[in-house]
C-alpha positions in Angstrom: -20.8 6.0 41.6 -17.6 7.8 41.5 -17.1 11.7 41.2 -13.9 11.3 38.5 -16.3 8.7 36.4 -19.1 11.2 35.0 -19.2 9.5 31.6 -22.6 7.0 33.1 -23.6 9.8 35.6 -26.3 11.1 33.3 -27.2 7.7 31.8 -28.0 5.7 35.7 -30.8 6.9 37.7 -30.0 7.7 41.4 -33.2 6.2 42.5 -33.7 2.5 44.2 -36.2 0.0 43.4 -37.4 -1.6 46.3 -37.8 -5.3 46.3 -41.4 -5.6 46.1 -43.3 -2.7 44.6 -45.9 -1.6 46.7 -49.3 0.4 45.8 -48.3 3.7 44.5 -50.5 5.5 47.6 -49.1 3.4 50.2 -45.5 3.4 52.1 -44.4 0.1 53.1 -42.5 -0.6 56.0 -39.0 -1.2 54.1 -39.2 1.9 52.8 -40.0 3.9 56.1 -37.2 2.0 58.0 -34.7 3.4 55.1 -35.7 6.9 55.2 -35.2 6.1 59.2 -31.8 4.8 58.6 -30.5 7.6 56.7 -32.0 10.5 59.2 -30.3 8.9 62.0 -27.0 8.6 60.0 -27.4 12.3 59.5 -27.5 13.5 62.8 -26.1 11.3 65.6 -27.9 12.9 68.3 -31.3 11.5 67.0 -32.6 14.8 65.7 -33.5 15.8 62.8 -32.0 18.8 61.7 -33.8 19.3 57.9 -31.8 22.6 57.1 -28.4 20.6 57.9 -29.6 18.1 55.9 -30.2 20.0 53.1 -27.1 22.2 53.3 -24.9 18.8 52.9 -26.9 17.5 50.7 -26.9 20.5 48.0 -23.2 21.2 48.9 -22.7 17.2 47.8 -25.2 18.2 44.8 -23.0 21.1 43.9 -19.8 19.2 44.4 -21.0 16.4 41.9 -22.1 18.6 39.1 -18.9 21.0 39.4 -16.7 17.8 39.4 -19.0 16.4 36.3 -18.3 19.4 34.6 -14.5 19.5 35.2 -14.7 16.0 34.1 -16.9 16.7 31.1 -14.4 20.2 29.7 -11.3 17.4 30.7 -12.8 14.9 28.5 -13.7 17.4 26.0 -10.0 18.9 26.2 -8.7 15.3 26.8 -10.8 14.0 23.2 -9.7 17.4 21.3 -5.6 16.7 21.9 -6.1 12.9 21.3 -8.0 13.9 18.0 -5.2 16.5 17.3 -2.6 13.5 18.2 -4.0 11.0 15.8 -4.7 13.8 13.2 -0.6 14.2 13.2 -0.1 11.0 13.4 -1.7 10.3 10.2 -0.8 13.5 8.6 3.2 11.9 9.2 1.7 8.6 8.1 0.5 10.2 4.6 3.5 12.1 4.1 5.6 9.2 4.7 3.1 7.2 1.9 3.4 10.0 -0.3 7.5 9.7 -0.1 7.4 6.1 -0.4 4.8 6.4 -3.3 7.3 8.9 -5.3 10.0 6.3 -4.6 8.4 3.6 -5.9 7.5 5.8 -9.2 10.9 6.7 -9.5 12.1 2.9 -9.3 9.4 2.3 -11.8 10.5 4.9 -14.0 14.2 3.5 -13.9 13.0 0.1 -14.6 10.7 0.8 -17.5 14.3 3.0 -19.1 16.0 0.0 -18.7 13.4 -2.4 -19.9 13.7 -0.4 -22.8 17.4 -0.3 -23.3 17.8 -3.9 -22.7 15.2 -4.0 -25.4 16.8 -1.4 -27.6 20.0 -3.5 -26.9 18.6 -6.8 -27.3 16.8 -5.0 -30.6 20.8 -4.0 -31.3 22.1 -7.2 -30.9 19.4 -9.2 -32.7 19.9 -6.4 -35.5 23.8 -7.2 -35.3 22.9 -10.5 -35.4 21.1 -10.8 -38.2 23.8 -8.5 -40.1 26.5 -10.8 -39.1 24.4 -13.5 -40.3 23.7 -11.4 -43.5 27.8 -10.7 -44.2 28.7 -14.2 -43.4 25.9 -15.5 -45.9 27.1 -12.9 -48.5 30.9 -14.0 -47.8 30.2 -17.1 -48.7 28.2 -16.3 -51.5 31.4 -14.2 -52.6 33.7 -17.3 -51.8 31.5 -19.5 -53.8 31.0 -17.4 -56.8 35.2 -16.7 -57.1 35.8 -20.5 -57.1 33.0 -20.4 -59.7 35.0 -18.1 -61.4 38.2 -19.7 -61.0 36.7 -23.2 -62.3 35.1 -21.1 -65.3 38.5 -19.7 -66.1 40.2 -22.4 -66.1 37.3 -24.3 -68.1 37.9 -21.5 -70.8 41.2 -22.1 -70.9 41.2 -25.7 -70.8 38.3 -24.8 -74.0 40.9 -22.5 -75.8 43.3 -25.4 -75.7 41.2 -27.8 -76.7 40.1 -25.2 -79.5 43.7 -24.9 -80.4 44.2 -29.0 -80.4 41.5 -29.5 -82.6 42.3 -26.8 -85.2 45.9 -28.3 -84.9 44.5 -32.0 -85.9 41.8 -30.4 -88.1 45.7 -29.1 -90.3 46.9 -32.4 -89.8 44.2 -34.3 -91.1 43.6 -32.3 -94.0 47.6 -32.7 -94.8 47.4 -36.2 -94.6 44.4 -36.1 -96.6 45.8 -34.2 -99.5 
């Protein structure tokens, strides 16, 4: 286990399990051999120096504990810095999204205004077209009426002429019959 990776140090126990579990009160031959190997590794002269072993062990434990504490503090500091950077990144994205929202809202307003003006123009156009149709219909009616008036005046004139002729013929017939 590395001194630099404290994340699993608390989770994993430091004890070894023997291959075959002996009864709790009787030490097995393998555990005695392992203990003897450790002792021989600690002191090459073969003498068992318990105090030196304990001092080295405590030094190792203190160094490990110090490294774990430093790594733990560094990890918290690192996590804090990561959280800050994440917050800043999210704030900038949020700000960008807000600006984009404002932009989209203004574009939507413009489109709505264009739609209203186009509707008004189309209404105006339809009104103009309707007015043009009505005007042309009225002009047609006027021209038809003018034609009728001309026909009527011609008919009146002809009727007057026929009346005059009829009166003249009646006078001629009345003179002839006397």
